[in-house]
N, C-alpha and C positions, 0 to 999 in steps of 0.2 A: 473308575478313572484309570487310565493307563499307568504302568509302572514306569514312570519317567527316570527311574535310577539305573534302567538298562543302558548299556553303551550306545550312545547315538553316532558313534563313528562309522565311517563307510569301510567296509571290507573290500580290499582289493580283489581277494579270491572270490568272493560271492558275487561281487559286481561283474567280474569277468565271466564267471560261469553263467550268469543271467544273459549277458550279452551274447554268449555262444549259443545258449538254449534259444533266444529269441531269433537268432540268425537261422537256426536249423528249422524252427517252427515256421518262420516266414517262407522258407523254401518248400517245406512239406504242405503247407496249406496253400502255396502259391498266391501269397498275399501281394496284391498290386499296389504296394506303398511306393509312391512317387514324391521325393522331396525335390521341389523345383528349385534349382540353383543355376538357372538359365544364365543369369547375369553374375558378373564378378561381385556386384554389390551384395547379392544374396549370400554368397559364400563369406564375405566379410561380415555380414550381419550375424550368421552363425558363430564365427571365430570371436567377434568383439562383444556379442550380447552378453548381458549378465543375467537378465530376467526375461524368460520366454513365457508368453502367455498363449493358451490355447482355448478354443470353445470345446464344449463337453456334450457329445450326443450318444456316446457309447461307452461302456465300462472299459473294454480292453484298450481304448484309445489312450488311456492313462499311462500306459507302459510304452507306447510308440515314440514320443518325442524324446525321452531319455536315451533310447537306444539309437535313434537317428543322429542325435547331438554328439554322442560318444563316437559314432562311427565317423562323423565329419570332422570331429576336433580332438577326440581322445580325452575330453574333459568329463569328469563325473558330474552328475546332476543331484541336486536336492529337490524334493517336492513334499507337499504337505497333503496328509490325508486325514479323513474324519477320524477323531478320537476312538470311535467304536471299533476300528480294525485292530487296535492295540490292547483291546480288552480280552481277558480269557487266556488263551494260549501264549505263554511267555516265549516259546520257541519261535512262533510266527511273528510276534512283536520284534524280537531281535533280528529275524530275517529282513523285516522292513526297514529297520535301522541300518542294516548292513548295505542295503542297496540305495540308501539315500533318502529313505521316506522318514518323516517325523509326524507326530500327531498335531492336530491343529490347537490343542491346548497345552503344548509344551511350554513350560515356564520360560518367560523371556523369549518367545519364538522370534520376534522381529529382530532383536540384536543378534540371536544366534545366526539367523539367516544372513544378516549384514556381515558377520564375521566370515561366514563360509564364502561369500562372494568376493570378500577381500582376499581370500586365500585360493581363488581361482575356480571355485565351484560355480556351476550354472544353477539357477533356480527356475524350475518349471511350475507354473501356476495355472490353475483353472479358475479365472475370476468369476466365472458364472455361479460357482458353487457345485450345485446338485446337477445332474443330467437335465439338458433343456431338450425334451422329446419333441415338443411341438415346434420348436425353433422360433417361437413368437417372442421377440425381444423389443419390438417397437410398438408403441401404443398409438391412438389415433392422433395424438399430437406430435408424433415422431420421436418421442423420448425413449430412452433405452431403459428397460427393466425386465425382470424375469420372475416367473412363478417360484415361489419358495414352497417346497413340499412341507417342511417342518413348521413354517409359520402360516401355511394355507393362505398365502396372499402374494401379490407382486411386490418386489423390493428392488432396489438398486443393486448393481453389481458390487462385489467386494472390492475394496480399494486398498487392501493390505499390501499389494505390490508397489502401489504409488507411494505409501508411507515408507516402506523400506527403501525405495529408490531415492526418494527426497531426503530422508534423514541421512542415509549413506552419502549422498552428493554433498549435503551441508558439512558432513564430517570431513570429506575430502578437501573441500574449499578451506576449512579452518586449518587443516594439516599443511596445505601449500602455503597459506598466509603465515603460519608460524615458521616454516622453513625459510621462506623468503625473507622474513625479519630477523633471522638468526636465532629464533627461540628453540634451539635444538633440545633443550631439556624437556620441554613439552612434547616434542616429537618422539623422544626416547621414551617417554612415560607411556604414550600410546602404543609404541611398538612392543613394550613389555607386556602391557595390558592385553593385547590382541595376539600374543605368542608369536611375533615375528622375530627371527634370529638377528636381523640388523635393522637399523632404520632405513637404510637404502632399499630394502625389499618392500618396506611399508610405503615408502615415497614413490616407488615405481607404480604401485597399485593406486596411489592417490592421484598420480598424473593421468591415469586412464578415465575418461568420461564414463559415467554410469549410463548403461544403455539398456533400454526395455525394447524387446523384439516382439510385436503382436504377430500371431500366426493363426491360420485357419485350417482345420481338417474337414475336408468335403468328402462325403461318402456317395459314390454313384455307380450303379443305380442301387436303390433301396427296394428290397424285395419282400413280400408278405407271405410267400408260399412256405409250406411246412418244411421242416429240416430234421436232420438226425438228433440233434440236441434236444429238440422239442418232443420228438418221439420217444427218446430214451427217458426223458423226464416224466412223461405221461406213463411210460411202461413201469417204472420203478417207484413212482409217487403219484398215486391216484389223487385226482382232484387238486392239482397245483393251483396256486392262486393266479388270478388274471394278470397282476403285474409280472410276475416270474415268467408266466407263458408268453407275454409280449415280448419281454426281453430276450427270450430264448429264440423266438421266431425272428425278430428283427436283427438281433446282434448275431445270432447264428448264421443267418444268411449273408451278413457283411462278411463273415470269416470264411464260409464255405462255398459261396456261389459267385465267384468271379467279380468282386466288387472293386472299383478303383478307389484308393484313398489318396487324394491329392493334398499336400501339405505345402502351403505357400506363405511366405513371410511378407508382411507389410514393411514399409519404410521404418528403419529403427528410429526410436524416439530417444534424443539425447536429453537426459533428465536435467542437465545443467542449463539448457536453453529455457527453462521454465522459471528461472529466477531472473528478476529484475536487476539492473545493474546495482542499484541502491541496496537491494536485498543481499546480494553477495558481499557488499561492503560491511553489512551488519552481521553476517553469519559467523565469522570467527568469534566476535564478542559473545554472541549467544552460545555457541558450542563450548567455549572456554568455562562456561558456568557449570558444565556437566563433568562428573568425575568419572563416568563410564558410559558405555553404548547403552547399558540397560537403562540408565537415567535419561539418556537423550531420547528413547523411544517411548518413555511414559505417556507424553502427550495428555496430561490432565491439566486443563486450563484453570481449574479451581483449586490447584494444590502447587506448592513449591514457590521458588522465587519468581520475581516479575519477568525476567528473561525467559524462563521456562513457560509461563503463562502465555506470554506473546508468541514464543515459538510453537506451542500447541495449537493456538488459534490459527496462526498463519499456515502451519503444515496442513491442518485439517482442510482449510479452504483450498489450498494449492493441490492437495491430493485429490479432492473431488474433481478439479479441472483435468489433471493428469488422468484420472480413471476415465472420465468421459472421453478423452482423446484416444487413449489406447483401445477402449471398447470399440470406438468408431472405426479405428484403424483395423482392428482384428476382424470385424464383420466385413469389412470392405475386401478382405483377402479371399473370400469364398471363390472357389472355382465354379464358374457358371456353366451348366449343362443343359441339355435339351429338356430334361424333366422340369427344371426350373422355369424354363420359358413357357412350356406347355401348361404348366400348372398355374402360373401368374395369369395366362390369357383366359384359361377356363375359369378361375375365380373372378376375373374382371368381367367376363362375359355374363357369368351368373349374377354379380352384383348390379349389373346394367339391367337385369330383368330378363336377359335372353335365356331361354331354355332348350333351344336346339340351333344348330348351325350346320351348313352343308360341309361335308367332309373335305371336299376340294377347296372350299373357301378357308377353312381352318388351317389346312396345310400350307396354302399360300401365305397366310397371315403368319404362321410359324417360321416360314422360310425367310419372309421378309425381316421379321424380328432378328433372326441369326445374322443376316447381312448387315443389318443396321448396327448390331453389336460388334460385329467384326471390325467396324470403323471406329470404335471406341478403344480406350486403353485398358478395359478390363480384361481380367484373365478368363479365358474360355477353356473349357474342357477340350482335350485334343481332338475328340470326336467332331467338335464343332469347328475345327481348323482344317479337317481332312474332307475335302469335297465329295471322296467317294463314299463317306458315311453319311453326310447330311444333304449332299446335292440332289438327291432324288425325292426330298420331302415335298417339294413344290408341287409334284404331279402324281406321286403314287405311294409316298411314304417311305420308311426305312425300318431296318431291324431295331434300331434303338427306340423309334416312335412306337413300333408294334409291341415291344416289351413294356413300355410305359402304359400303352392303352390297355394291354392285356391285365396289367396289375390294377388299374383303377376300374376296369369293368368288374373285376373279381370282387372289389369293394362296393359295387353297385353305386359307383359315383357318376359313371358315364356309361351310356349303352350306344349302339349303333343301330339306326332304323332307316332303311330305304335311302342310304346315302347321306344321312345326317347324324351328327353327334348329339345325343339327347342328354341334357344336363339335370342330374337328379337333385331333387330338394334336400338330399342328405348332405350336399355341399355346404349348405347354411346351418347344419346342427352343431351344437356345442358338445364336445367330447371331453372326457376326464383325461388328466395327463397321461394316465397309463393305457389309454385306448387310442389316442389320436394317431400313432403311428400305423396301427392295424385297421383303422376305420376311415381315415382320411388323409391318405398320403399326399393328395393334391394340396392340402392346406399346409402340410409340413414343408413341402418343396417350395411353396409360394412364400411362406413365412421367412424361408432362409434368405431369399433376395430382397425382402421388404425393406431392409435398412439401406439398401442401394438405391438411393433416390434417382440418381443419374440412369441407372439401368432401367428401373421402372419407368422413367420418363421416356426413354428410348422406346421402349416396348409400346407404351400408350400412344406415341407418335406414329409408330408403324402401324398400329391398328387403325389410327385415323387415315393413314395414307393408302390403305389397302384399295379403296374405291378408286383411287388415281393410279393404281399399279396395272399398267397394261402389259401386252404380250412382248413389247420391245423392252420395257423395263426389266421384265423377267429374263429376257434372253441376254440383256446386258450384264445382269447378275451372274447368269449361268456362264458367261464368257469369263468374267471375273474368277469364277470358281476354277476354271481351267488354269488360269494364271497362277492361283494359289497352289493348285495341284502339282505344278513342277517343283516348287520349292518343297512341298511336303514330301514328294517322292525322292527327291535328293537327299533329304535328311534320313529318310528310311533305309537308304543304301550307301550311307556314309559312315559305316562302322569300321572298326579295325579289320574285321575278316574281309572287307571289300577293298581295303586300301591298296593292296598290290596290283589289282586290276585297274582300279580307278586312276592311279597315278600314271598310268601308261596311255591314258587317253589324250587325244590332241584336239577334240573338237572344241572350237572356241566361238562359233557362230551362235547367235541368239536361238535358243532351243524352245522358246515359248510359242504358243498361239499367237496369231496376229490377226487383226480385224481392221480392214481399211474400208470405211463407210463413204458411200458416195453422197455428194451434196444433193443429189436427186433422190429424195425419199422413195420415189416410185421405180427406181432403176432395177434392172435385173441383178441377180446375185450370182456369185461363183464361190464353190466349196473346193479347196485345194488339199490333196492328201498326199503326203511325202512317202518315200519308199523305205525299205527295210534297212535297218542300221543308221537311219539318217534322221532328220528333223525338219520342221516347218521352214527353216532357213533355205533348204533345198528348193522350195517352191516360191520363195519371197519375191525374186525378180519377176517372175511370171505374174505373181499377184499385183506387183506394182504396176506393171504394163496393163493389166485388165482393169485396174482401178483407174488409170488415166484414161482408159477407154469409156470409163462411166459406170463401171460396175461396182456393187458392194462385193468385197472379197474377204473371205474367212479362211485362214490356213490352220489346219488342226495339227495338234501333236498326238501320234499314236502312243498309247500307254506303253511304258517301258523304254521309250526313246528320248533322247536328249538329257538323260540322267546318269545311268551306270549300266554296263552290260549286265550286272547283277539283277538290276531291275527288269530289263528285258527278259532275263532267264526266268523270272517268276511269273511272267504274263502268258497268256494264251491267245489265239487269234480271235476269239470272241471279245477279248479286252480291246484289241485293235477295232473290231467292228463296232463296239460300243463307243469308242472315240469319234468315229465317223458319225454314228447316229446322234451323238451330242451336238457335233458341229452342224449336222443338217437341221436339228431341231432350233438351234440358235438362229441360223441364217434365213430359214424359211419365214421367220416373223418379219423380215426386212423386204421381202419381194414375193410377187406372185410367179416369178419366173426364175428357177434355180438351175444352174449347170454345175455338174460335178466333174471334176478333173483330178485323175490319180496317176502317179508315176510309180511304175514297178509294182511293188506289193500294194501301194496306194491304187493301182489301176485295178487290181483284183477286188479290193474293198469297194471302190466305186461302182463297179459292176455288180457286186453282191448286194450292196445297200440298195441300188435301184431296182433289184429284182425281188428282194424280201421285203422291202418297204415302199411298195409303189405308191407314188404321190403325184397328183396331177400338176403339181408345181415344177417337177423335174422336167426340164425341156431337152437336155442333152447330158450324155455321159461320155467323157473322153478318158480312155485308157491308154497310156504311154508306156511301152517296154514292159508289158505285164509278163510275169514268168509262168510258163507251163512247163516247159522243158529247160533243162540247164546244160550248159556246155561242160561243167565239171562233172564228170560222170562218178566221182567219188561221193557225190551227195546221195547216191542211192543207198550208202552205208549208214546214212544218219539215223533212220529208224532203229537199226540194230545198235549203234552206239548210245542212243538215247535210252533204249531199254537196258543196256549194260550198265550205264550210269545209274538208272533207277535201281537196279538189282544190288549194286554193291554200296548204295548209300548207308546201309545199315552198318557198314565197316568203315567206309570213308564218306564222311558227311556230304561232301561236294560231288561225289562220284569220281569215275576214272578220269574222264576228260570233260570238265564242265564247259570249256571254252576252247576255241582254237583261234590262232592269231589271223588277223585280217589285214590286207594291204588295200586300204580304200583309195579310190580315185580322188576323193575330196576329203582329205584328213580333217579339215576344219569343220566338217558337218558330220562326218561318220564315226563309228566306233572303230577302235583298232582291234576289237575282239568280237568273236561270234559265239553266242551261247549255243551249244549243241541243242538244247531243248527248243531254242527259238527257231532253229533251223526245221526242227520236227514240226513245229506249230505252223511254219510256212507251208510245208508239205500237206499237212492236214487242211489247211485253208484251200490250197489248190484242189485237192480231191473233194472237198465239200463243194466248191464252186463248180466243178466239171462233172459231178455225178449225175446231173440231169440238165436238161436245156435251161438257158439263162434267159427268162422273160423280162423284157425291159419296155415300157411303154413311153419310150423317148428315143431321139435319134442317138446313135452310137458313133463315135469316132475312135478307131483303133490305129495307134502309131507304132511302128517297129523299126528299129535301125537296122541297116542292111549288114553291118559288120560288129554287131554287139558282142563284146568279149564274155558276157555273162549268160544271155538268153539265146537259146536256140531260135533260128528263124521259124522253125515249125510252130513256135507258140502262137504266132499271129494267126496262122490258118485254123489251128485247133480251136482258138477262141471264137474266131469268125463262124465256123461251122456249128458252134454250140449256143450262139446267141440268136434270139428271137426278138426282132425290133421293127419298128415302122421303116426305119432307114439306117443302114450300116454302111460306114465308109472306112476303107482301108487305105492308109498312107505310109509310104515308106521314107525313112529319114536316112540321109547319107552321113554316116558317122562311124567311127571305129571305137567309140566309148559307150559305156552304159548310161552314164548320167547326162543325158542330152538336154533335159530342161534347165538344170542347174547352170550348164555352160552355154546354152542357147545354140547348140549345134545345128547347122543347116536351117537356121532361123526358125526353129520349131515354136518358139513363143509367138512369133508373128502369125505363124500359120494356125496355132491354135485360137489366137485372138480373131483372126479373121473368120474362122469356122463358126464360132459362136456369136459373132457380131449381128 
């Protein structure tokens, strides 16, 4: 038995030192802990919550909630640990007490916690009890239960949090009743009993609703490769037991190998809402029969006075309801990731009797599931919200999918054979609780989302819809990905360090992709590519004219544009080329005849795409005002300045001159600042395009203005001489501006429409 005579008070000094130590450890280990407080309601939940409930998958996560809650609110937390941790070393026991931890067999534990909550402490509880390694919490009937290592059987979750919250709420209700009726002597008695200096302090606490906040910690990815902790344990302790080895492998990797720990709060549960109106009327009469909080928490229906017996029976039934509600809410706060979806799909296919599936079909199934889940209100891991991370899954896979497949192949659960994923019989084997994480990680991931019936229903439906998922459906989803990408990219470059440049931008036009579909399904299609520092709005009026002419029209957004000059600074010309390729892959599913039209830098990219990815569907390529030579001769110093910026970044993180001001012709669509690195990338693009002949198996139209203030007239001839195509036509536009398409100078839009009609 632990020595409960030790001082259970929290030590300000010890608690503060532990917070600092955890802060340092977090930085040293580069722990990716993300406490999601995206909404104001989430922050309110942290501030107003009394009892915080967390799932339990790894040992070290028992320290994380207290640290995060303290960082967010400055409030100390209480938590409950197994009594075995308080046995033996008295110094360690006193340390646990000092940081707010008490043993689960502390005399009068529940009333002690109620007192602490009334005095402003937060209570952190893990209602599952021991670690749930397999994450299997739902049985075949959909009921919640977990495996108990000590009882060696499945049991319901602990309801101690519900009992504390309900009894505390009943006590508050009685206090408020006494105060409203003028029974001040009763209030004073309780204030003295609970060590409050004044009755006013106690009544302020009584006015506050008792709030339970369920939360979920999701680890991603879970790795099973060896690590330094396991190696050290093997080195210094031969023959370590399997349980210890498994925990070192899994939990060591969670700490040392770039794992995300997403912590999400569910909607707070206001305990007072669980009382019926007539129960609230009776609560004061019941509470008045008790002399202390200790007696209020006895809950023995076969002992004491009649009121106590009724209270015990009612509280037990109501605590079961509350327990089931907060467990459901806790499990629904999981952060869904790619491994969850892939694992559930594999287990579902295996249970259906399938033992192999084409890789391409599985990838499309996985992609379709992601898109369907995006339409739901469930919380997705950020990698499923960033099209750059998941967007390629439909046709070639992704780095996160590769990591998952590598892990499950090392477990011999899945293998690849001649373009098929082969599902091994091991997927159906039973494993002991201390083997499951290293033997069948697919089962662990699938179990974690099993409680989310709406999520699994969406995945089941996506599997059924796959056979009706054609090329145009896929193209529409990929177009939607590009719309999401704009919002994602803007968030990435909307930090404090970006603010000075961002606030000077004047672009107000819609910066997103646009897709104008023809009512004629078999119509020809046009891909439009905007210029440097601009966005799709630059090509919108031309697109609308082409659409009125009967074409399908798609306008792309080149990466780095329409967001922030900082975003453009981070991109290279291959990123712009990839944007064009995505656009072409989308539009080609709508027509057998595709025309590509690019302005300025977009003209260079149009020519490049047609030459490096020849396709019989490309019927013409139009390049307008493509830059080869510039009138501003200072641009020849761009490479020198770019390399100087790179050289001094180790002293000045942003370089000497990361941006230079820009005076755009069309400030509503253009950036006000030019990243030096982006200018350098433009020069690299020109060099790459012109280093060898440009072979295009389609008609080519080259337009150039006669008084362009940006581009040298020689650019047109240099391009013409370097292109090999069936038919090349050069056309001169009479204008003294660079942005001829946006302003439709010399009726260039009509001329382009006529050329490809």
